[in-house]
N, C-alpha and C positions, 0 to 999 in steps of 0.2 A: 130343451138346452140349448134349440136348432136360434134361442131369441136370444140366448143369454151367450153363447158359444159364439161367438168371433174371431176364426182362425185368425184371418190376419192382422191382430193385432198378438199373434202369434208367434212371427216369424222364429222369434233366436227361440225359442220354447224344443230342449234337446229327451227327452222324456216327458213320456206322454203315457198314465194308469187308472183307463176308465174300471174302474174293480166295484162289485158287488152294488151291480143296478135291476133288483127286478122291474120297473118299468119302462127303463130305456128297451123302444122299438126298434132308433131306427138312430143314426148318422147323420150331420147335416152335410145333402149334397156337393162332393168336392173340398173339403169341411178341411182332409187331411193335405194334399196339396197345398196349400196357403201356406201351411208349415213346416218349408223347405231347412230346417235348422233340425230335425227330433228324425233321434240313430235308435228310439227304441218306441215302440207301441206294445202294450199291454192291454191286452183286455181280456175279465178277465169275474166268472158267474155275472151274467147279466141276461137272465133266459128270457128274455121277448124278444131281444132280439137279431135282429134277421139286418145282417153284411149284403148288403146291397155289391150285384154282380158287377156293377160299374161306381161302383168305389177303386178311388186310384189311391196309391203308398207313395210320395214322397222317396227320389233319388238319395238320401242322402239316409235311410235307413239301415242301421244294425242289428238292426233284434227287435226281434217278433214272436208275439207269445198269444196264443189264443184259448184262454183255459174253461168250459165250460157256458159253451153258448151253444147249449140244446140244438137252437135250429139249424146253423149254422153248418153246408154238406157238402162243401167244395170253399177253394183261397179266390174269391171274387177276382176278372178278368186287370182290375189295377191296378196289380199288388207287382204284376209282370212288371212295373215299374223303380221297385225295385231290385230287380235279381241283378244287378250289376252291383253292390253293396253292401246289399244282408246276412251278417257273420250269422248267424245265428235263431235253431227259426224253434216253435217249441206249441205243440201243436194235444194239449189232455182235454180226457173230459166230454166233447164233443159228439158223442151220442151216433148220432146225425150221420157226421162226416165220410163223405163215404170217399172220394175222388183226388191221388194228387193231383196236379196238372203237369206238362209236357217241361212247363218250361218252367220247373224246377233244375231239371238238367242243363242250367242256362248261369244259373245261382256260381260259380265261378269264384267266389268268397264264401261260399257256407265251407265252414270248418264246422257243425254243431247242428243236427238235425235233429228233436225227442218226439216221437208219437207217443201220445204215452191213452186208454182206457177208450184204443176210437174200435167200437163193434164195428160197424160196417167197412169200413177200408179190407178191403180184401189185396190190392194190388201198391205195386211202385209202379214209377213209372220207366218204361221202359228200357234199360243203358245205362239207367243213372247210376250206380253206382260208380259205372265206366267214366261218368263227361264229368262228376264233380272231384274233381280233382285235387280242390284246395279241404275234400273233406277229413275229418280229424273223427270225432266220436258218429254215431249212427245208432238211438237205440229204440227198438221197438217195442211196446211192454202193455199185455193185455188188450194187443185188437182182436181184428174177429180172428176167425180158429183157421179159416186157408187162410189167413196171412199167416196164422205161426205156423203151417203147414208147410210155408213153402218159406220159413225160418228156416223150418226145422231143420238140424246140423249134424243128423245119418242121411235127408230121400228128400231135401229143404232144393228148387230151384235157384232159389234165391242165394241160397250156403256152396255148395254146390261148385266150381270153375272157377266162380266170381267177388260170394260176398262173404264176408267173413262177419257172419254175424250172433255181439257178444250182447248176453244181458242177465243181470245178476239173475234171473228167474232159471236158467238154463245149467245154472251149478258149470261153464265152465275152467275147473284149474288153467293159469298161465302152466302146466308141465301139456296140457291136454288142449290149452291153446295154440303152443310153437308144435304140440303132436299137426292136429291138422294147417297150420302154413307150409309143414316142410313141404305136405302131402301136395298144396299146393302154388307156389315158388310163381308164382309170377303177381300173386296177394302179399308179400313179403315185405316190400318197398313199400308196395301206399298203404302198411298199417303199423308195422312198425311203430310209429312214431305213437300211431291214438295207443300203444299192445301200455309204451312206456304213460304217456298221460294215465291210461287204467288198470294200469296193475299193481293198486292202493286197495283196492278194490276185491280181486279175485287175492282166495285161499290158496297158496296150493296144499 
């Protein structure tokens, strides 16, 4: 890929999808920074890909999806470049993924964060849900037992006091959800918009 892909020739590229590349082991150093118009980056089913810790993203990125990348343990430090523009992030099926970076708390434009099937992910950055003031949707599904425990609707520390955790597998109805919200009035204003966005997914 390093020989055939010359990012300086793709400065108007807005959407890049790297999908089902079982032999791909790396991306050209500094390649993404040249894609100054890039708004969406999807990397899916790349079993041997190792994203270097120094890999950087352009400041124009709006959507990031990382799926089925077994070697991914954490987000490269250079992804922080997109922290002010990123609106949608999806991390799915990455069995080695174990930590979310603290800079994620500074993603002031982030609207949706999906974390699916990341069995080693045990926690969220401290205070993340307080600081992500634009966040409308947070989905945490089938991650580690530890994270599931922290998100438990009865005793989980991410639930009680400041986080309303919604996912289909919990089976929370709208009536139950409003009951929990009424117990934590400080959360009502922040999550009302989210409730209406997702209300069609829940059956009373």
